[in-house]
C-alpha positions in Angstrom: -37.3 -108.8 23.8 -38.9 -108.9 20.4 -39.2 -112.5 19.0 -38.2 -113.2 15.4 -40.5 -115.3 13.3 -39.1 -117.8 10.8 -42.0 -119.8 9.3 -43.5 -121.8 12.2 -40.5 -121.4 14.5 -40.4 -118.5 16.9 -37.0 -117.7 18.5 -35.8 -115.1 21.0 -32.2 -113.9 20.7 -31.2 -116.0 23.7 -32.7 -119.1 22.3 -30.8 -118.7 19.1 -27.5 -118.8 21.0 -28.2 -122.4 22.2 -30.5 -123.9 19.5 -29.1 -125.0 16.1 -31.8 -126.6 14.0 -29.7 -127.4 10.9 -26.1 -128.4 11.9 -24.8 -129.6 15.3 -23.0 -126.9 17.2 -19.3 -127.5 17.9 -18.3 -129.4 21.0 -17.1 -126.9 23.7 -13.6 -128.5 23.5 -13.4 -128.4 19.7 -10.8 -126.1 18.1 -12.1 -122.9 16.7 -13.1 -123.4 13.1 -11.9 -121.3 10.2 -15.2 -119.4 10.2 -15.0 -118.8 13.9 -11.4 -117.5 13.7 -12.4 -115.2 10.8 -15.4 -114.0 12.7 -13.2 -113.3 15.7 -10.8 -111.4 13.6 -13.6 -109.2 12.3 -14.8 -108.4 15.8 -11.3 -107.3 16.9 -10.9 -105.1 13.8 -14.2 -103.4 14.4 -13.5 -102.9 18.1 -10.1 -101.3 17.4 -10.7 -99.7 14.0 -8.4 -96.7 14.8 -5.4 -99.0 15.2 -3.4 -101.2 12.9 -3.6 -104.8 14.2 -1.1 -107.6 14.0 -2.6 -110.8 15.2 -0.5 -113.1 17.4 -2.9 -115.9 18.3 -6.6 -116.6 18.0 -7.4 -119.7 19.9 -10.2 -121.4 21.8 -10.6 -120.0 25.4 -11.5 -123.3 27.1 -14.7 -122.9 29.1 -14.4 -122.5 32.9 -14.5 -125.9 34.5 -17.6 -125.0 36.6 -19.4 -124.5 33.3 -17.9 -127.3 31.3 -18.3 -130.1 33.8 -22.1 -130.2 33.8 -22.1 -130.4 30.0 -19.6 -133.2 30.0 -21.5 -135.1 32.7 -24.7 -134.8 30.6 -22.7 -136.0 27.6 -21.7 -139.1 29.4 -25.3 -139.7 30.4 -26.1 -139.5 26.7 -28.4 -136.5 27.4 -26.8 -134.0 25.0 -28.8 -132.9 22.0 -28.4 -130.0 19.6 -30.7 -128.1 22.0 -28.6 -128.7 25.1 -27.2 -125.5 26.6 -23.5 -125.2 26.1 -20.9 -123.0 27.8 -20.2 -119.8 25.9 -18.0 -120.2 22.9 -15.1 -117.9 23.5 -11.9 -117.1 21.6 -8.8 -115.6 23.3 -6.9 -113.1 21.0 -3.4 -111.9 21.6 -2.5 -109.0 19.2 -0.4 -106.0 18.6 -2.2 -102.7 18.3 -0.2 -100.0 16.5 -1.4 -96.4 16.9 -1.1 -93.5 14.4 2.0 -92.4 16.3 3.6 -95.9 15.7 3.3 -96.7 19.4 2.7 -100.3 20.0 0.6 -102.1 22.7 0.3 -105.8 23.3 -3.4 -106.5 23.8 -5.3 -109.5 25.2 -9.0 -109.8 24.3 -11.7 -112.4 24.7 -14.4 -112.6 22.1 -17.8 -114.3 22.4 -17.8 -116.0 19.0 -21.6 -116.7 19.0 -22.6 -113.1 20.0 -19.8 -111.6 17.9 -18.7 -109.3 20.7 -15.5 -108.5 22.5 -16.3 -109.3 26.1 -13.0 -108.4 27.7 -9.9 -106.4 26.9 -6.6 -105.9 28.6 -3.3 -104.1 27.9 -0.4 -106.3 28.7 2.4 -104.8 30.8 5.3 -103.6 28.7 7.7 -105.7 30.6 6.2 -108.8 28.8 6.8 -109.9 25.2 4.6 -112.0 23.1 5.9 -115.2 21.5 7.8 -114.8 18.2 5.7 -115.3 15.1 6.5 -116.7 11.7 6.8 -113.3 10.1 9.4 -112.1 12.6 11.4 -115.3 12.2 11.2 -115.1 8.4 12.5 -111.5 8.1 15.6 -112.0 10.3 18.0 -113.5 7.7 17.1 -110.8 5.1 17.6 -108.0 7.7 20.9 -109.5 8.8 22.2 -109.9 5.2 21.3 -106.3 4.4 23.0 -105.0 7.4 26.4 -103.1 6.9 27.3 -104.1 10.5 26.9 -107.8 9.7 28.5 -107.6 6.3 31.6 -105.9 7.8 31.8 -108.7 10.4 31.6 -111.4 7.8 34.3 -109.7 5.7 36.8 -110.1 8.5 36.5 -113.9 8.4 38.0 -114.5 4.9 35.2 -116.8 3.9 35.2 -118.5 0.5 33.9 -116.3 -2.4 31.0 -118.6 -3.2 29.9 -119.0 0.5 26.2 -119.1 1.2 25.3 -117.9 4.7 22.5 -119.7 6.6 21.0 -118.1 9.8 19.0 -119.9 12.5 16.9 -117.2 14.1 16.8 -117.6 17.9 14.9 -116.0 20.7 17.1 -113.4 22.4 17.1 -115.1 25.8 16.8 -113.6 29.3 17.0 -109.9 29.8 19.8 -109.1 32.3 18.0 -106.3 34.2 14.5 -107.3 35.5 13.7 -103.7 36.3 14.1 -102.5 32.7 11.5 -102.6 30.0 13.4 -104.4 27.3 13.3 -103.7 23.6 12.0 -106.7 21.5 15.2 -108.4 20.2 16.0 -111.6 18.3 19.4 -113.1 17.7 20.7 -115.5 15.1 23.2 -118.3 15.0 25.2 -118.1 11.8 26.4 -121.0 9.5 27.5 -121.6 6.0 26.6 -124.2 3.4 29.3 -126.6 2.4 31.2 -124.4 -0.1 32.1 -127.5 -2.2 28.5 -128.4 -3.1 26.3 -125.4 -2.1 23.5 -127.9 -1.8 20.5 -126.2 -0.2 19.9 -129.3 1.9 23.6 -129.7 3.0 24.3 -129.8 6.7 25.2 -126.2 7.5 25.8 -127.0 11.2 29.2 -128.5 10.2 30.3 -124.9 9.2 29.6 -122.6 12.2 30.6 -119.0 11.9 31.7 -117.0 15.0 29.1 -114.3 14.8 25.7 -113.7 16.4 23.8 -110.7 14.9 21.1 -109.1 17.2 18.0 -107.5 15.6 15.6 -105.0 17.0 12.4 -106.5 15.8 10.3 -103.4 15.7 13.0 -101.3 14.0 13.9 -104.3 11.7 17.5 -103.4 12.2 20.7 -105.2 13.3 21.8 -103.2 16.3 25.0 -105.1 17.0 27.0 -108.2 16.1 28.4 -110.3 18.9 31.7 -111.9 18.1 32.1 -115.4 19.7 34.9 -116.9 21.7 36.2 -119.9 19.8 39.1 -121.0 22.1 39.6 -124.3 23.7 40.5 -125.7 27.1 42.9 -123.2 28.7 41.6 -120.2 26.8 39.0 -119.4 29.5 36.4 -116.8 28.5 38.6 -114.8 26.1 37.8 -114.2 22.5 39.9 -113.4 19.4 41.7 -116.7 19.2 40.2 -118.0 16.0 42.0 -118.7 12.7 42.3 -116.1 10.0 40.2 -118.2 7.6 37.2 -119.1 9.7 36.0 -122.2 7.7 39.2 -123.7 6.4 39.4 -126.4 9.2 35.7 -127.4 8.9 34.6 -130.4 6.8 31.2 -131.6 5.5 29.2 -134.2 7.4 25.9 -134.9 5.7 22.7 -136.7 6.7 20.4 -136.3 3.7 20.4 -139.7 1.9 21.9 -138.7 -1.4 24.9 -137.0 0.3 25.7 -139.6 3.1 29.3 -140.7 2.8 29.4 -144.4 1.7 25.7 -144.5 0.9 22.9 -146.2 2.7 22.5 -149.7 4.0 21.2 -152.2 1.5 20.2 -155.0 3.8 17.1 -153.5 5.5 14.0 -155.4 4.4 10.4 -154.2 4.7 8.6 -154.4 8.0 4.9 -153.7 7.5 2.1 -153.0 9.9 -1.1 -154.5 8.5 -4.6 -154.3 9.9 -6.8 -156.1 7.4 -10.0 -155.5 9.4 -9.3 -151.8 10.1 -8.5 -150.1 13.4 -10.0 -150.9 16.8 -10.6 -147.2 17.4 -13.5 -145.0 16.3 -13.5 -141.2 16.0 -16.3 -138.7 15.8 -14.8 -135.2 15.3 -12.4 -134.8 18.2 -13.8 -137.7 20.2 -11.8 -141.0 20.3 -13.1 -144.3 21.6 -10.8 -147.3 21.9 -10.6 -150.4 24.1 -12.8 -148.9 26.9 -11.0 -145.5 26.6 -12.9 -142.4 25.7 -11.3 -139.0 25.4 -11.1 -135.9 23.2 -8.1 -134.5 21.3 -7.5 -130.8 21.2 -4.8 -128.7 19.6 -3.6 -125.1 20.1 -0.6 -123.0 18.9 1.2 -123.2 22.2 0.8 -126.7 23.6 0.2 -128.7 20.4 -2.0 -131.7 21.0 -4.0 -131.8 24.3 -6.0 -134.6 25.8 -9.4 -133.9 27.5 -12.1 -135.6 29.4 -10.4 -139.0 29.8 -12.6 -141.9 30.8 -12.0 -145.6 31.1 -14.8 -148.1 31.2 -17.3 -145.4 31.9 -15.3 -144.0 34.8 -13.7 -140.6 35.0 -9.9 -140.6 35.1 -8.3 -137.3 33.9 -9.8 -133.9 33.0 -6.9 -132.6 30.9 -3.3 -133.5 30.0 -0.8 -131.5 28.1 2.8 -130.7 27.5 3.1 -127.3 29.3 6.7 -126.1 28.7 10.2 -126.9 27.7 13.3 -124.9 28.3 16.7 -125.6 26.7 19.5 -123.8 28.6 23.1 -124.1 27.3 26.0 -124.5 29.8 28.7 -122.5 28.0 29.7 -119.5 30.3 31.3 -117.4 27.5 29.1 -114.4 26.5 26.7 -114.3 24.8 25.9 -118.0 25.4 24.6 -117.1 28.9 21.5 -116.0 26.8 21.3 -119.2 24.8 18.1 -120.5 26.3 14.9 -121.3 24.5 11.4 -121.7 25.9 10.1 -123.6 23.0 6.4 -123.5 24.0 6.3 -120.0 25.5 8.8 -118.2 23.2 7.3 -119.7 20.0 4.7 -122.4 20.4 4.8 -126.1 19.9 1.6 -126.1 17.8 3.1 -123.4 15.5 6.1 -125.6 14.9 4.2 -128.9 14.4 5.1 -131.0 11.4 2.7 -131.9 8.7 3.0 -135.6 9.2 3.4 -137.8 6.2 1.8 -141.3 5.7 4.3 -144.1 6.0 7.1 -141.9 7.5 6.3 -140.4 10.9 3.6 -142.9 12.0 3.3 -146.5 10.6 0.2 -148.6 10.1 -3.4 -147.5 9.7 -3.3 -143.8 10.6 -5.9 -141.3 11.6 -4.8 -137.7 11.2 -6.1 -134.6 12.9 -5.6 -131.1 11.5 -4.6 -128.0 13.4 -6.6 -124.7 12.9 -4.7 -121.5 13.6 -4.3 -118.0 12.3 -1.9 -115.9 10.3 -0.7 -112.4 11.3 -3.6 -110.9 9.5 -6.0 -112.9 11.7 -7.3 -115.2 9.0 -7.8 -118.8 9.8 -5.4 -121.3 8.3 -5.4 -125.1 8.4 -2.2 -127.0 9.2 -2.8 -130.5 7.8 -2.0 -133.7 9.6 -0.4 -132.2 12.7 -1.5 -135.1 15.0 -1.4 -138.8 14.1 -3.1 -141.6 15.9 -2.5 -145.3 15.4 -2.3 -148.6 17.2 1.0 -150.4 17.9 2.0 -153.8 19.3 4.2 -153.3 22.4 5.1 -156.8 23.3 3.5 -159.0 25.9 0.7 -157.5 28.1 0.4 -160.5 30.4 1.3 -164.2 30.4 1.2 -167.2 32.6 2.1 -170.9 32.1 0.6 -173.6 34.3 3.7 -175.8 34.5 1.5 -178.7 35.7 -0.5 -178.8 32.5 1.9 -176.9 30.3 -1.1 -174.6 29.4 0.1 -171.1 28.5 -2.1 -168.0 28.2 -0.6 -164.9 26.7 -2.0 -161.6 25.4 -0.3 -158.9 23.4 0.0 -155.4 24.7 -1.7 -153.2 22.1 -1.4 -149.4 22.6 -3.1 -146.4 21.0 -0.6 -143.7 20.3 -1.6 -140.0 19.9 1.5 -138.2 18.6 2.8 -134.9 17.2 6.2 -133.8 16.2 7.7 -130.3 16.2 10.8 -128.8 14.5 12.6 -125.9 16.2 15.6 -124.9 14.1 18.0 -127.7 14.7 15.9 -129.9 17.0 13.0 -132.2 16.5 10.8 -133.3 19.4 8.3 -136.2 19.3 5.5 -135.9 21.9 3.1 -138.8 22.4 0.3 -140.1 24.7 0.1 -143.9 25.0 -3.1 -145.5 26.1 -2.9 -149.2 27.0 -5.5 -151.9 27.5 -4.8 -152.1 31.3 -6.0 -148.6 32.0 -2.5 -147.1 31.9 -1.3 -143.9 30.2 2.3 -143.2 29.3 3.4 -139.7 28.4 6.4 -139.8 26.2 9.0 -137.3 24.9 11.7 -138.0 22.3 14.4 -135.6 21.3 16.2 -135.9 18.0 17.5 -133.7 15.2 20.8 -131.9 14.9 23.0 -130.7 17.7 23.4 -126.9 17.8 27.1 -126.1 17.0 29.4 -123.1 17.5 32.9 -122.6 16.2 36.0 -124.0 17.9 39.7 -123.4 17.0 41.5 -126.2 15.1 43.3 -128.8 17.3 41.6 -127.7 20.6 38.9 -129.2 22.9 36.5 -127.5 25.3 35.1 -128.1 28.8 31.8 -126.6 27.6 31.0 -129.3 25.0 32.4 -131.9 22.6 34.1 -131.4 19.2 31.8 -133.5 17.0 33.4 -132.4 13.7 36.5 -130.4 12.9 35.7 -126.8 13.8 32.3 -127.6 15.2 31.7 -127.6 19.0 28.4 -129.1 20.2 27.8 -127.4 23.5 26.6 -129.1 26.7 22.9 -128.3 27.4 19.7 -129.5 29.0 16.2 -130.1 27.8 13.8 -129.6 30.7 10.1 -130.4 30.1 7.0 -130.0 32.2 3.8 -132.0 31.8 0.6 -130.6 33.2 -1.9 -133.3 34.6 -5.3 -132.2 35.7 -6.8 -135.4 37.4 -10.4 -136.3 37.7 -10.2 -139.7 39.5 -13.9 -140.5 39.8 -14.6 -136.7 39.9 -12.7 -133.4 40.4 -12.1 -133.7 44.2 -8.7 -135.5 44.5 -5.8 -135.8 46.9 -2.1 -136.5 46.3 -0.3 -139.0 48.6 3.5 -139.5 48.5 4.4 -143.2 49.0 7.8 -144.6 49.9 9.2 -148.0 50.9 11.7 -148.1 53.8 13.4 -150.9 55.7 12.0 -151.7 59.2 14.6 -151.3 61.9 16.4 -154.6 62.5 15.2 -155.3 66.1 13.9 -158.4 67.8 10.6 -156.7 68.4 9.9 -155.3 65.0 12.1 -157.2 62.5 13.8 -160.2 64.0 15.0 -161.6 60.7 15.8 -158.3 59.0 13.7 -158.9 55.9 10.8 -156.5 56.7 10.1 -153.2 55.0 7.2 -150.8 55.4 5.3 -148.5 53.1 5.1 -144.9 54.4 2.5 -142.5 53.1 2.4 -138.7 53.4 -0.7 -136.8 52.3 -0.1 -133.3 50.8 -2.5 -130.8 52.3 -1.3 -127.5 50.9 0.2 -126.5 47.6 3.8 -127.6 47.4 6.6 -129.1 45.5 8.2 -132.6 45.8 11.1 -134.4 44.2 11.7 -137.9 42.9 13.6 -140.4 45.2 14.2 -143.7 43.4 16.2 -145.0 46.3 13.0 -145.0 48.3 10.8 -146.1 45.4 9.0 -142.8 45.8 5.8 -142.5 43.9 2.7 -140.3 44.1 -0.8 -141.6 44.3 -3.7 -139.4 43.0 -6.7 -140.7 44.9 -10.4 -139.9 45.5 -10.9 -140.3 49.2 -14.6 -140.3 48.7 -14.6 -143.6 46.7 -13.2 -146.8 48.2 -12.1 -149.9 46.5 -14.4 -152.7 47.7 -11.6 -155.2 47.7 -8.7 -153.4 49.4 -10.7 -150.7 51.2 -8.3 -148.1 50.0 -9.3 -145.0 48.1 -9.4 -145.5 44.3 -6.6 -143.8 42.5 -3.8 -143.7 39.9 -0.1 -143.6 40.6 2.5 -141.4 39.0 6.0 -142.7 39.1 8.1 -139.6 38.4 11.1 -139.5 36.1 14.1 -139.2 38.5 16.0 -137.1 36.0 18.6 -134.3 36.6 17.0 -130.9 36.8 18.5 -127.5 36.2 22.2 -127.1 36.6 22.1 -123.3 36.3 22.8 -121.5 39.6 19.6 -120.5 41.5 20.6 -116.9 41.3 21.3 -116.9 37.6 18.8 -115.5 35.1 18.6 -118.8 33.4 17.4 -120.5 36.6 15.1 -117.7 37.6 13.3 -117.8 34.3 12.6 -121.6 34.7 11.8 -122.0 38.4 9.6 -125.0 37.3 12.9 -126.8 36.5 14.0 -126.8 40.2 11.8 -129.6 41.4 10.2 -132.7 39.8 6.7 -132.2 41.0 4.5 -129.2 41.7 1.0 -129.6 43.1 -1.3 -126.6 42.8 -5.0 -125.8 43.1 -6.8 -125.6 39.8 -7.6 -122.2 38.4 -9.1 -121.7 35.0 -6.6 -120.5 32.4 -3.5 -121.5 34.4 -1.7 -123.8 31.8 1.9 -122.5 31.7 4.6 -123.9 34.0 6.9 -121.0 33.4 4.1 -118.4 33.2 2.3 -117.0 30.2 5.0 -114.7 28.9 8.5 -116.3 28.7 10.0 -114.4 25.8 12.9 -112.2 27.1 11.7 -112.8 30.7 14.1 -112.2 33.6 12.2 -114.2 36.1 9.4 -116.8 36.0 6.1 -114.8 36.4 2.8 -116.6 37.0 4.4 -120.0 36.8 4.2 -122.9 39.2 6.5 -121.3 41.8 4.0 -118.4 42.1 1.1 -120.9 42.2 2.3 -122.9 45.2 3.1 -119.7 47.1 -0.6 -119.1 47.4 -0.5 -121.9 50.0 -3.9 -123.2 49.1 -5.6 -126.3 50.3 -5.2 -129.3 48.0 -6.7 -132.1 50.1 -9.9 -133.4 48.6 -9.8 -130.5 46.1 -9.6 -129.8 42.4 -5.9 -129.9 42.0 -3.3 -130.0 39.2 0.0 -131.9 39.1 3.0 -130.5 37.1 5.8 -132.9 36.5 9.2 -131.5 35.5 11.8 -133.8 34.0 14.8 -133.4 31.8 17.6 -134.6 29.6 21.1 -133.5 30.3 22.7 -133.6 26.8 26.4 -133.8 26.8 27.0 -134.4 23.1 29.0 -137.4 21.7 30.5 -137.9 18.3 27.9 -140.6 17.6 25.3 -137.9 17.6 27.0 -136.3 14.5 25.0 -134.6 13.2 21.6 -136.2 13.4 21.5 -138.0 16.8 19.4 -141.1 17.6 16.4 -140.1 19.7 16.5 -139.8 23.5 13.3 -141.1 25.1 11.7 -140.2 28.4 8.4 -141.7 29.7 6.1 -140.9 32.5 3.7 -143.6 33.6 0.2 -143.2 35.1 -1.2 -146.5 36.2 -4.3 -147.5 38.1 -3.8 -148.1 41.9 -6.7 -149.8 43.5 -8.9 -148.2 40.9 -10.3 -151.5 39.6 -11.3 -154.7 41.4 -9.2 -156.9 39.1 -6.8 -156.8 36.3 -8.6 -154.5 33.8 -6.9 -156.3 30.9 -8.0 -159.8 31.9 -10.6 -159.8 29.1 -8.0 -159.0 26.3 -8.2 -161.9 23.9 -5.2 -164.3 23.8 -5.4 -165.0 20.1 -2.5 -166.4 18.1 -1.2 -164.1 15.4 -1.9 -165.9 12.1 0.4 -163.9 9.9 3.6 -164.7 11.8 6.2 -166.6 9.7 8.8 -169.1 10.8 12.3 -168.3 9.7 14.8 -171.1 8.7 18.0 -171.0 6.8 17.3 -170.9 3.1 13.6 -170.0 3.4 10.6 -169.0 5.5 8.1 -171.5 6.7 4.8 -170.9 8.5 2.0 -173.1 9.5 -0.1 -170.1 10.5 -0.1 -167.8 7.4 -3.7 -166.6 7.1 -5.5 -165.3 4.0 -7.4 -162.1 4.6 -11.0 -163.1 5.0 -13.7 -161.7 2.8 -15.7 -160.3 5.7 -15.2 -159.4 9.4 -17.7 -162.0 10.5 -15.5 -165.0 9.6 -14.3 -166.6 12.8 -10.6 -167.3 13.6 -11.2 -171.0 13.4 -12.6 -170.9 9.9 -9.9 -168.8 8.3 -8.0 -170.9 5.8 -4.3 -171.1 6.5 -1.6 -171.7 3.9 1.9 -173.1 4.2 4.2 -170.6 2.6 7.9 -171.2 1.9 10.0 -168.5 0.3 13.7 -167.9 -0.3 15.1 -165.2 1.9 16.2 -162.9 -0.8 14.9 -159.4 -0.6 12.5 -159.6 -3.6 11.1 -163.0 -2.6 10.7 -162.0 1.0 8.6 -159.1 0.0 6.5 -161.3 -2.2 6.1 -163.8 0.7 4.8 -161.0 3.0 2.4 -159.9 0.4 1.1 -163.4 -0.1 0.0 -163.7 3.5 -1.1 -160.2 4.3 -3.3 -159.1 1.3 
């Protein structure tokens, strides 16, 4: 190997890969940069120069755990420098290659970004379809409106002359015959704007139209228009019962502020989150440090925000956490609604649908934003601004005790650090968040809000398949079934899962003479398996490291997962809907770690007939999981049977999963959280506000709590003066 001389520095090619003398190299878990994505694009175009390329995704290929762990361990020992050898920097590329004969192949490549070389290439089997991209979604309404088939179907409905059609593009759903190679289709749910206003922001879901056009994506052609059954209870599955004038019985119901009937409330006064000294967290690139926590935030087009290398108080806790999948199956048996099922992560991508969050709206207080870096269909890198927000919140009391003998009370507030992203998928919004608390606990939270998806229903009827939420608008019964992927690292990668339950002891003179005893039963999982929640037995799952014992209890150190005992799939096990989402049949799946296995329903869900490569396939490998590198997948759901109060924007539904230390520490890890009195709290009384603890903002952070000057503030409780009173004590 010939060395290259630059001044006094001599480098071989291999040395150049691992030594950066000017700028620090990216962390192995950092997103690909714009330059790295563009470089990857160029590599693919050169390697496949005879083909036309349409790029689906260019994203970081996370390093193999066996390569990444030594680097992370060195990082925690503070031994990493710019010269430290790093795992190879790889990008995974999913793209369509179109030949001169217009044949199309879905291709999967891995590119070594540093070397600028394609290091692996595979053709994806034709039975699989890639996720929908923005271009395909964008062209659907134009293709539909230009279609004679669709125009003829619209003409039969006697719509108002000034009607403006609005189409929600949807994934096609499951393909009925798993032995067929399916064409690439997309369907659309059709609505109209309020004909009286034609406001582009009006709520079109109040005006559903009984048509679903189906597009062949590659041909860019509407190949048929499905006409919907609109009957009510007693009409069964038959169609053709609708009124001659399809929209005459519908009425406007709006949610945008300027169109809300009766206007907005006028008695909501400001509630501000003020942190005069700044946040308690620090960030360095993707690294976050807060209240003994240390972790990294990742982001990718499919999962959205991911959490990596989680440590608490210099101890390893979790290797990786993410939202893996979400399926939304609808429960209306009338065709074509048996295909109304979305896999919002696999069919499209949560990261692709992530909102650009706005200060003062989606997250309150002192906010740190993180950008997402993705690609367009030409393969060029693009920045999606502010897709993840991070901030602190007060979540009530963390712990408190009053010594009744001395009347001395000690109380601390429960501050949390929230990492959050929000996605919009046609009618729905989902808020996904990771909560870190000061007691070593993590809460994984999902919230669903947005607009219910509606279909037409005949006037004066009701339906067993949903609820009439507005005249002519049926909100169908459906489910949202999520799956969270948890890769634990409790004091290292070798962990074990133990199921724990509480049961009464038999009421016998020998064992339980007074009938009050109960026992804790534990079952250790040794092979890959599934398990379900059982709240009647207080069932929980402990993730433990059997090689490290708690010096107080003598038990293995661990964290406990209390599963959400929610209803899972209601689709029949033999139905296509159920087969596509086998992950939704049990609450917990415990598998052996394999690099690249991130998807609960498999990598390719779009138009699938059966779950392939998902958790069901993983557990069937029957691998050892005792004292091994394992992964826990938790499925939980929301059965959404709509109500009129959800018209049309519904208040958010919240689900939380809790991960809490279980014999991991030798004492309450939050015992050292200060029990300070909040000096900006104000006392309310009729006619005014009085506070003996209204603090001025000090001139510097070194000023102690005791020396801060307090003022007595009294203000009238009118809106204007209240706001002035808040300002006087918080600026």
